KELODREN-427740 format. One record per atom (N, C-alpha, C): residue in one letter; x, y, z. Coordinates in pm, whole numbers, plus 50000, padded with zeros to 5 digits. Each point is the difference from the previous one (the first is absolute). Layout:
<sites>
aXYZ ...
</sites>
This chain:
<sites>
x059518885678150 x500005002250143 x501295006550045 x501114996749939 x501275006050038 x500075014649957 x499345003449889 x500015013949955 x499275008950099 x498894995150056 x499245007750098 x500795002250128 x500774989950040 x500815001150120 x501125010249980 x500575000049877 x501075009549969 x499465014350003 x498825001949944 x499415013450000 x499715004850142 x499524990950085 x499725003550139 x501275003850075 x501094992549974 x501285002950064 x500535013449954 x499825003049869 x500465012949948 x499215011450061 x498704998150018 x499165010550058 x500405002750145 x500304989250074 x500445001850140 x501325007550006 x500914996549910 x501305006749998 x499845014849969 x499085003249908 x499785014149965 x499425007750118 x499054994050073 x499415007150115 x501035001950111 x500894989950019 x501055001650100 x500955011249962 x500345000949872 x500905010649953 x499365013750021 x498695001149972 x499315012750021 x499965003650148 x499764990150084 x499945002550145 x501355004750052 x501094993949949 x501335004450042 x500285014249954 x499585003249879 x500255013349944 x499245010750078 x498784996850040 x499205009950073 x500244999550150 x500674989750048 x500284998850143 x498844994450079 x499054993249932 x498834994750069 x500054985050016 x501194994349996 x500144985650014 x499774995750143 x500014986850020 x499824994850135 x501235003250083 x499795005650119 x501095003050092 x499684993750133 x501014995950069 x499744994750134 x499765011550096 x499434996950114 x499705010350099 x501245006850052 x501104992550013 x501245005850051 x500565010449904 x499894997249868 x500505009549902 x499205013050006 x498694998850018 x499175011950009 x500365008350122 x500244993250114 x500375007250122 x501335007049982 x500974993249937 x501315006149978 x499895012249911 x499144999249897 x499825011549911 x499365011750074 x498994997150083 x499345010950072 x500955006250102 x500884991750061 x500975005450094 x501045008449928 x500374995549879 x500995007549924 x499445013549958 x498685000549971 x499385012649962 x500025009850116 x499774995250120 x499955008650116 x501334999050073 x500825010149988 x501334999950061 x499925001450151 x498875004950053 x499855002150144 x499454987850071 x499954988549934 x499444988050060 x500854995450117 x499334996950111 x500704995250120 x499634985550022 x500994991650016 x499734985950023 x499594997450144 x500455008650091 x499644998750141 x499575013650051 x498835000450062 x499495012150063 x499934997350150 x500565009050079 x500064997750145 x498955008650070 x499054993250064 x498955006750076 x499894992950134 x500015007550108 x499824994850135 x501044989150032 x501275002849966 x501124990950023 x499804986449934 x499274999649890 x499764987649927 x500305002349853 x500724990649940 x500295000749857 x498834994249923 x499425008049912 x498874995649919 x500464998649855 x499564989449934 x500384997549861 x499415010149905 x500825005349911 x499535010049905 x499214994249884 x500084986949978 x499294993849887 x498564996750033 x499595001750125 x498644996550040 x499095012249997 x498694997749990 x499045010950007 x500095006450138 x499545012450011 x500125007450125 x499274992750113 x498794995249974 x499214993450105 x500704987350046 x500484991949906 x500664987450035 x501335002550069 x500715010349958 x501305003050062 x499815004550144 x498965007950028 x499775004650136 x499664988550094 x499504988949946 x499714988350083 x501274993750055 x501165003849950 x501264995050051 x500365005750136 x499325010550043 x500245005950132 x499164992550101 x500614996150112 x499254993050104 x498915009350053 x498794994950011 x498895007850051 x499165006349891 x500434998949875 x499225005249888 x499624988249911 x498724997249995 x499484989449915 x499405006149874 x499374991749917 x499425005249875 x498925010650021 x499174998250102 x498935009750025 x500555013550044 x500914999650096 x500595012550052 x500785006949889 x500744992249920 x500785005849891 x499085007049900 x498874993649968 x499055006149905 x499465013150056 x499675000350129 x499485012450061 x501065010949998 x501254996550031 x501075009950002 x500245005949861 x499994991549898 x500275004749865 x498855008549948 x498754996150028 x498875007949952 x499875013350075 x500525000750123 x499925012650075 x501045010049950 x501004995149926 x500955009049935 x499655000849853 x500745007949925 x499705001449856 x500874990849915 x500464988950058 x500894990849929 x499164989649926 x500414996649879 x499324989749920 x500334986350060 x498994992250042 x500284987250064 x500604989549908 x499815001349869 x500514990149906 x501405003349947 x500525011450038 x501335003949955 x501074992050073 x501134997649937 x501094992950063 x500655008950106 x500424993850109 x500585007550111 x501275007449957 x500794993949912 x501255006149957 x499825012149910 x498835001549941 x499745011449910 x499445012150074 x499764999050130 x499435011250074 x501015011350014 x499495012149998 x500875011650020 x500275001850150 x500945008850031 x500335002750141 x498805005750075 x499195008249933 x498825005950065 x498984989150035 x499814990549908 x499064989250026 x500454991450117 x501294997250007 x500534991950110 x499845007450132 x500235013149997 x499815008050122 x498545000150043 x499075000449902 x498584999450032 x499654986750067 x500574989049948 x499754986950060 x500574999450141 x501215005550020 x500614999950133 x499155008050100 x499495011549957 x499165007950091 x498684993050027 x499474992949900 x498764992450021 x500234988750099 x501174993649993 x500304989050092 x500185005250142 x500625011750016 x500195005350136 x498675004550062 x499055004149917 x498705004350053 x498914989849971 x500364987250005 x499084989349961 x498804999250095 x500165003450127 x498904998950096 x498875009749968 x500335011249934 x498985009749961 x499294995649872 x500694992649916 x499464996249870 x499164987250004 x500264991550098 x499284987250010 x498825001150095 x498934992649973 x498934999450099 x500474992450123 x499345001950111 x500434994250127 x500064984849995 x499074993649931 x499954985549996 x501154994049920 x500705008249922 x501094995149916 x501365000750069 x500085006350115 x501275001350071 x500394986550061 x501324997550006 x500454986950045 x500304999250150 x499905011050072 x500194999650146 x499005009550063 x498824995050026 x498955008250059 x500014998350150 x499775010950071 x499985000250147 x501274993750056 x501105006949978 x501314995450047 x499954997650150 x500704989650046 x499944996050140 x500485011250093 x501095006649963 x500605010150088 x499335013649987 x499755004549876 x499495013549979 x498495000649977 x499424989349948 x498575000049969 x499675006549866 x501035004049925 x499795006649872 x499844989749888 x499435004749889 x499914991849879 x501215003549913 x500774989949960 x501225002349923 x500034990749881 x500875003449905 x500334990949891 x501524999149999 x500534988450036 x501434998250014 x500544993649874 x501135005449951 x500594995049876 x501514998750015 x500594991949913 x501454998749993 x500584992550119 x501195004350043 x500704993450110 x499265001850132 x499205010650012 x499235002250123 x499044988550028 x499494993949894 x499054989150017 x500674987850065 x501234996949958 x500734988650057 x500325002850146 x500445012350030 x500335003750138 x498764999550090 x498885004649948 x498775000150078 x499544985850031 x500124991049904 x499634986150022 x500884993850109 x501295002849995 x500924994850101 x499645005450139 x499665012850007 x499615005950129 x498724993650053 x499044997449911 x498744993950043 x500234986050055 x500854992149933 x500284986550047 x500745000650134 x500935009350015 x500725001550128 x499065004050113 x499005008549970 x499015003750101 x499184987950042 x499614991649903 x499244987950032 x500824990750088 x501304998949972 x500874991750083 x500115005750141 x500135013250006 x500215006750129 x498794998350092 x498805000949945 x498814998750084 x499604985450020 x500794990949941 x499814985650016 x498624995349953 x499565005549888 x498744995349942 x500244986749930 x498924993149968 x500104987049933 x500755001449868 x499635010049923 x500665002349871 x501485002950018 x500355007750103 x501415003150026 x500804987750035 x499414991150081 x500694987750038 x500194991149877 x498984999149916 x500124992049877 x501105005749909 x500095013249991 x501075006249921 x501364996650060 x500125000550132 x501274996950066 x500464985949967 x499084990850003 x500334985949979 x500124996449853 x499655009349912 x500104997349857 x498894991149949 x498855000050068 x498864991849961 x498965008649929 x499014993449943 x498945007349930 x499145007450102 x499625012349965 x499325008650096 x498545002749965 x499514994649891 x498645003449956 x499034988350006 x500254990550088 x499044989350021 x500104988449906 x501074999549917 x500134988649910 x500364987550079 x499734988649940 x500394987450062 x501504997949978 x500634993950100 x501454998249992 x500424985350011 x499054991049994 x500354985850015 x500904995249886 x499665004049877 x500754994949887 x500665010949917 x499695012650022 x500605010749921 x500805009250090 x500795008549938 x500785009750076 x501204993950068 x500454988449951 x501144993550063 x501295005549940 x500955002450085 x501335004349956 x501044992250078 x501204999649949 x501074993150071 x500124985649958 x500224991150097 x500204985849972 x498734993849944 x500194989749918 x498874993149939 x499324991450107 x498725001650012 x499224992150096 x499204990149917 x500204987250025 x499304990249920 x499734987450080 x499614989549931 x499694987450063 x501304992750034 x500104994650121 x501204992850041 x499944985949939 x501114995549945 x500054986849936 x499994989150106 x499524988349964 x499894988850094 x501374995350047 x501004999949908 x501334995350038 x500625009350104 x499845013149980 x500545009550097 x499274998650133 x498714997849995 x499214998450119 x500414987550077 x500254989149928 x500444987550063 x501405001350059 x500885007849934 x501375001650048 x500045008150129 x499115009550015 x500005008250121 x499184993650112 x499394988949974 x499254993150103 x498565004550013 x499455005649893 x498605003750002 x499725013950055 x501015007950020 x499795013650054 x500125010549894 
</sites>
């Protein structure tokens, strides 16, 4: 029985030696990424699109989701409307590919169907828009300020810092001091008030 175990151990050692010699041994994912980055000298760890830093190690579709206003669906439509490979890493893209993506993002309203836009029938202009990046945060702030200004129910709830979508507030949404059951000793000391 020990002879069989020795032969098995020798066979494993030989296969490991062959794998090392041919370079087909087990490698961790990080080592593979480092090797692929070393092969491509033009690899960018950060790609800047629409004033947002996107990770170069992520796929193009997933990296575009880092921009506010672009979700997985919109990112997929943008990438397929250009000639960029959706499974390629963002850091491996050439300057032309990045420029194609930037032009696709600026003309997103033409590329998306109307039902996919995130701001349809704008309150002031009546146009259908797709707002992305810092503009989305500013637009949300303006909308909340308009609700406050016209003194709508939602605006008042926003002013007071309460929930605005009909949730119950008896036991949730509490902030600040702890609200709990008053102890009997404290109640007796204050005279029952």
